[in-house]
C-alpha positions in Angstrom: -36.9 -105.4 8.9 -40.5 -106.2 10.3 -42.9 -108.3 8.3 -45.3 -105.3 7.9 -42.5 -103.4 6.3 -41.6 -106.1 4.0 -45.2 -106.5 2.8 -45.8 -102.8 2.6 -43.1 -102.8 -0.2 -45.7 -104.7 -2.3 -48.6 -102.4 -1.8 -52.3 -103.2 -2.9 -52.0 -100.4 -5.4 -49.2 -102.1 -7.1 -51.2 -105.4 -7.2 -54.2 -103.6 -8.6 -52.1 -101.8 -11.2 -50.6 -105.1 -12.4 -54.0 -106.8 -12.4 -55.3 -103.9 -14.8 -52.2 -104.3 -17.0 -52.6 -108.2 -17.3 -56.4 -108.1 -17.3 -56.1 -110.9 -14.7 -59.6 -110.0 -13.2 -61.7 -110.3 -16.3 -64.6 -112.5 -15.8 -63.5 -113.2 -12.1 -66.2 -112.8 -9.4 -64.3 -113.9 -6.4 -60.7 -115.0 -6.6 -59.4 -111.7 -7.9 -55.7 -111.7 -8.9 -54.8 -109.7 -5.8 -56.5 -112.0 -3.2 -55.4 -115.1 -5.2 -51.7 -113.9 -5.0 -51.9 -113.5 -1.3 -53.6 -116.8 -0.9 -50.9 -118.6 -2.9 -48.0 -116.9 -1.0 -49.7 -117.3 2.5 -50.5 -121.1 1.7 -47.0 -121.6 0.6 -45.4 -120.2 3.8 -47.9 -121.6 6.3 -48.8 -125.0 5.0 -46.3 -127.8 5.5 -48.0 -130.0 3.0 -49.8 -127.5 0.6 -52.7 -128.8 -1.3 -56.0 -127.4 -2.9 -58.0 -128.4 0.2 -55.6 -126.8 2.5 -55.8 -123.7 0.3 -59.5 -123.8 0.7 -59.2 -123.9 4.4 -56.7 -121.2 4.4 -59.1 -118.8 2.4 -61.7 -119.3 5.1 -59.3 -118.8 8.0 -59.8 -115.5 10.2 -56.1 -114.5 9.6 -56.3 -114.7 5.8 -59.8 -112.9 5.9 -58.1 -109.9 7.6 -55.0 -110.1 5.5 -57.2 -109.7 2.3 -60.3 -108.1 3.5 -60.6 -105.7 0.7 -60.8 -108.4 -1.9 -62.2 -111.4 0.3 -65.7 -112.5 -0.8 -67.7 -115.3 0.4 -66.6 -118.9 0.1 -64.4 -120.7 -2.3 -64.0 -124.5 -3.0 -60.8 -126.4 -3.7 -62.2 -127.1 -7.3 -62.7 -123.4 -7.9 -59.1 -122.8 -6.8 -57.9 -125.5 -9.2 -59.7 -124.0 -12.0 -58.4 -120.5 -11.3 -54.9 -122.0 -11.2 -55.6 -123.5 -14.7 -57.0 -120.4 -16.3 -55.5 -117.3 -14.5 -53.1 -115.2 -16.5 -49.6 -116.3 -15.3 -48.1 -112.9 -16.7 -49.7 -111.4 -13.6 -47.4 -113.3 -11.3 -44.3 -113.1 -13.4 -44.8 -109.3 -13.3 -45.1 -109.3 -9.6 -42.1 -111.5 -9.3 -40.0 -109.1 -11.6 -41.1 -106.2 -9.6 -40.3 -107.8 -6.2 -36.8 -108.6 -7.5 -36.3 -104.9 -8.3 -37.5 -103.7 -5.0 -35.9 -106.1 -2.7 -32.5 -106.1 -4.5 -32.5 -102.4 -3.3 -33.1 -103.7 0.2 -30.2 -106.1 -0.1 -28.0 -103.6 -1.9 -25.2 -103.7 0.6 -24.8 -107.3 -0.2 -24.4 -106.7 -4.0 -22.1 -109.3 -5.4 -20.5 -109.9 -8.9 -21.6 -113.6 -9.2 -24.9 -115.2 -10.2 -25.2 -118.8 -10.2 -27.3 -120.9 -12.6 -28.8 -124.3 -12.3 -31.9 -126.5 -13.0 -34.1 -128.8 -10.8 -36.3 -131.4 -12.3 -39.8 -132.5 -11.3 -41.0 -135.9 -12.6 -44.5 -137.6 -12.7 -46.2 -140.5 -14.3 -47.9 -139.7 -17.7 -51.3 -140.6 -16.1 -50.8 -137.6 -13.7 -49.1 -135.1 -15.9 -50.1 -134.3 -19.6 -47.4 -131.6 -19.9 -43.6 -132.1 -20.0 -41.0 -133.9 -22.0 -40.0 -137.7 -22.1 -36.5 -139.0 -21.5 -35.3 -141.7 -23.9 -35.0 -145.4 -23.1 -36.5 -148.0 -20.7 -39.8 -147.0 -19.2 -39.1 -143.2 -19.9 -42.2 -143.0 -22.1 -44.3 -143.6 -18.8 -42.6 -140.5 -17.0 -42.8 -136.8 -17.9 -40.4 -134.3 -16.6 -40.5 -130.6 -16.0 -37.4 -128.3 -15.8 -37.1 -125.2 -13.6 -34.1 -123.2 -14.4 -33.1 -120.3 -12.0 -30.4 -117.6 -11.8 -29.6 -117.0 -8.1 -27.7 -114.1 -6.7 -27.6 -111.8 -3.6 -29.5 -114.6 -1.8 -32.5 -114.4 -4.0 -33.7 -116.0 -7.4 -33.3 -113.2 -9.8 -34.7 -114.9 -12.8 -36.7 -118.2 -13.1 -38.0 -120.1 -16.0 -40.0 -123.1 -16.6 -39.6 -125.5 -19.5 -41.6 -128.6 -20.7 -40.6 -128.9 -24.5 -38.3 -131.8 -25.3 -35.4 -129.6 -26.6 -35.0 -128.5 -23.1 -33.9 -131.7 -21.8 -30.4 -130.5 -22.6 -28.9 -127.9 -20.2 -27.0 -126.6 -23.4 -30.5 -125.2 -24.4 -32.2 -124.5 -20.9 -29.2 -123.1 -19.0 -27.9 -121.2 -22.0 -31.4 -119.5 -22.6 -31.7 -118.3 -19.1 -28.1 -117.0 -19.0 -28.5 -115.2 -22.2 -31.9 -113.7 -20.8 -30.1 -112.6 -17.6 -27.2 -111.1 -19.6 -29.5 -108.8 -21.6 -30.0 -106.8 -18.3 -26.7 -107.3 -16.6 -23.5 -108.5 -18.5 -21.1 -107.5 -15.5 -21.9 -110.3 -13.2 -19.9 -113.6 -13.6 -22.1 -116.4 -14.7 -21.4 -119.6 -12.6 -22.9 -122.9 -13.9 -22.1 -126.7 -13.7 -21.0 -129.2 -16.3 -24.5 -129.2 -17.9 -23.3 -126.8 -20.5 -20.7 -128.6 -22.7 -21.2 -127.0 -26.1 -18.1 -125.3 -27.3 -20.3 -123.2 -29.4 -21.9 -122.0 -26.3 -18.6 -121.0 -24.7 -17.9 -119.0 -28.0 -21.1 -117.3 -27.9 -20.7 -116.1 -24.3 -17.1 -115.0 -25.0 -18.2 -113.0 -28.4 -21.0 -111.5 -26.3 -18.6 -110.5 -23.5 -20.4 -112.7 -21.0 -18.1 -113.7 -18.2 -18.4 -117.3 -17.0 -16.9 -119.9 -14.8 -17.8 -123.6 -15.0 -16.3 -127.2 -14.8 -15.0 -129.2 -17.7 -14.7 -132.9 -17.9 -11.0 -133.8 -17.2 -10.8 -135.8 -20.5 -12.2 -133.1 -22.7 -10.1 -132.8 -25.8 -7.9 -129.5 -25.8 -4.6 -128.1 -26.9 -2.5 -126.0 -24.6 -1.7 -122.6 -26.4 0.1 -120.7 -23.6 0.4 -120.4 -19.8 -1.9 -118.0 -18.1 1.1 -116.3 -16.4 4.7 -117.6 -16.8 5.5 -115.9 -13.5 3.2 -117.9 -11.3 4.9 -121.0 -9.9 2.8 -124.3 -9.7 1.4 -125.9 -7.7 -1.0 -123.5 -5.9 -2.5 -124.5 -2.5 -5.9 -123.6 -1.3 -7.7 -124.9 1.9 -9.2 -127.8 -0.3 -7.4 -127.9 -3.6 -3.9 -128.2 -5.1 -3.9 -126.3 -8.4 -1.4 -127.8 -10.9 -1.9 -125.8 -14.2 -3.5 -122.7 -15.5 -3.4 -122.4 -19.2 -5.1 -120.8 -22.2 -6.4 -123.6 -24.3 -8.1 -124.4 -27.6 -11.1 -126.8 -26.9 -12.3 -129.4 -29.4 -15.5 -131.1 -30.0 -16.1 -134.2 -32.1 -16.3 -132.3 -35.5 -14.7 -128.8 -34.8 -12.8 -126.5 -32.4 -13.9 -123.6 -30.4 -13.0 -120.2 -32.0 -12.0 -118.6 -28.7 -9.5 -119.6 -26.2 -10.5 -120.4 -22.6 -8.5 -120.8 -19.5 -8.4 -124.4 -18.4 -7.5 -124.7 -14.7 -6.7 -128.2 -13.4 -6.6 -129.1 -9.7 -6.7 -132.0 -7.3 -9.2 -132.2 -4.4 -6.7 -132.7 -1.4 -9.2 -135.0 0.6 -10.3 -137.3 -2.2 -7.4 -136.9 -4.8 -9.9 -136.4 -7.4 -8.8 -134.4 -10.5 -11.1 -131.5 -11.3 -10.9 -128.9 -14.2 -12.4 -125.4 -14.1 -13.1 -123.4 -17.3 -13.4 -119.6 -17.7 -13.1 -116.9 -20.2 -12.0 -114.3 -17.5 -8.6 -112.7 -17.9 -8.2 -110.7 -14.6 -9.0 -113.3 -11.9 -6.0 -115.4 -10.5 -6.7 -119.3 -10.6 -7.3 -119.5 -6.7 -10.0 -116.8 -7.2 -11.6 -118.6 -10.0 -12.0 -121.7 -8.0 -13.5 -119.5 -5.1 -16.1 -118.2 -7.6 -17.1 -121.6 -8.6 -17.3 -122.6 -5.1 -20.2 -120.1 -4.7 -22.3 -122.3 -7.0 -23.2 -124.7 -4.0 -25.6 -121.9 -2.7 -28.0 -122.5 -5.3 -28.2 -126.1 -4.5 -29.1 -125.1 -0.9 -31.8 -122.9 -2.4 -33.2 -125.7 -4.4 -33.3 -127.9 -1.2 -35.0 -125.0 0.7 -37.8 -124.6 -1.8 -38.5 -128.3 -2.2 -38.4 -129.2 1.5 -40.1 -126.2 3.2 -42.0 -124.5 0.3 -43.4 -127.7 -1.0 -42.2 -126.9 -4.5 -41.7 -130.5 -5.9 -45.3 -131.2 -5.2 -47.5 -129.9 -8.1 -51.0 -128.8 -6.8 -52.0 -128.1 -10.3 -50.7 -130.1 -13.4 -51.6 -127.7 -16.2 -48.9 -125.5 -17.8 -50.6 -122.4 -16.6 -50.9 -123.6 -13.0 -47.3 -124.8 -12.9 -45.9 -121.4 -14.1 -48.3 -119.6 -11.5 -46.9 -121.8 -8.7 -43.3 -121.2 -9.8 -43.6 -117.5 -9.5 -45.6 -117.5 -6.4 -42.9 -119.8 -4.8 -40.0 -117.6 -5.9 -41.9 -114.5 -4.4 -42.4 -116.4 -1.1 -38.8 -117.2 -1.0 -37.8 -113.6 -1.7 -40.0 -112.2 1.0 -38.7 -114.9 3.4 -34.9 -114.3 2.5 -35.3 -110.5 3.0 -36.9 -111.1 6.6 -34.2 -113.6 7.4 -31.4 -111.3 6.3 -32.8 -108.4 8.1 -33.1 -110.4 11.4 -29.6 -111.9 10.9 -31.2 -115.5 11.1 -29.6 -118.7 9.9 -31.2 -121.6 8.0 -34.8 -121.5 6.7 -37.1 -123.5 9.0 -36.9 -121.0 12.1 -37.2 -117.9 9.7 -40.4 -119.4 8.2 -41.9 -119.7 11.7 -40.8 -116.3 12.9 -42.1 -114.8 9.6 -45.7 -116.3 10.2 -45.7 -115.4 14.0 -45.0 -111.8 13.2 -47.5 -111.7 10.5 -50.1 -113.1 12.8 -49.3 -110.4 15.4 -49.7 -107.8 12.8 -53.2 -109.2 11.8 -54.2 -109.3 15.4 -53.2 -105.7 15.9 -55.2 -104.8 12.8 -58.3 -106.8 14.3 -57.9 -104.8 17.6 -57.8 -101.5 15.8 -60.8 -102.4 13.6 -63.2 -103.5 16.4 -61.8 -100.7 18.9 -62.6 -102.9 21.9 -66.4 -103.2 20.8 -67.4 -107.0 21.2 -70.3 -106.3 18.9 -68.2 -104.8 16.1 -65.7 -107.7 16.6 -68.4 -110.3 16.0 -69.5 -108.3 12.9 -65.8 -108.4 11.5 -65.5 -112.1 12.3 -68.8 -113.1 10.5 -68.5 -110.8 7.6 -68.2 -112.2 4.0 -68.9 -115.8 5.0 -72.1 -116.1 3.1 
């Protein structure tokens, strides 16, 4: 799919409609929601080291003026961009993100899968730089604040994204659980895959009671009692390319003071190369043990996604350190990642670095085409276009 077709799926009319619904342009004279959205996404994709000053330069560039000429007005400073980030309604960007997910999931419909991966990433800064966020306990932890970003990732795109700064979200039993329950409100059919961050037996019970299917890992020394074998007819061990599975049992899990209400499957295996014992846990009845391990293996893709947004989309660098600005940048980054992923998939490209370059090259070609059409070969008209809205 060409860049123009991808961008046309988020038309200006849609951006204007969402701007009205969220009142994002109230009291704004220059940086309307529509142009600010385009500025953020274009800067995220085009700047290797994005910053407020880089965004100021981007706003003044010819390419960006043509990309957003309907809304582009005069000049802006990096300080006004920072102020707008601090004050603009983040609901506008969250709503664009949600609409993008619906639109582009249809574009990736032939890749519909039954697994969604969940994980969190942490950004830490000194308390002198960051007023929001939570502290960790012990040592010099009171000098550092942390922010948590928790994502549900499926069909090669982040389908749900949340930002947490309150102390209780230090625990993945709180953060991951909340995002999984939010996603399950819309879709209970997909298998939720997460790492050992969730340890609460009550959470396992809640997922089972709500018919939320999950696959995770369990500490090998977790207290449990075998109730029955998963299938008496299956002979152990089972061999996969990387694992040897020794047991698959329905078990009762125990915590320090109580036991879980529902049984779970505890699948114990050894990594062939390292001889490490690993234990999988699931409430799924139908899947054979080997398929359960393959489902969990898919979780690695969210790790690759986090690496991509941190290294190529500059996600770990906070260009605005207010709660409002952080939320806006979260959704702008997720939208940028979705646009790039759809482009990459449609072009059958691998990796991320080359697709970013090709995406920007195609976008610039489209803008040049638009410039040629606008001036119709007239040099005087071309100069008028190049000089417009600079005062």
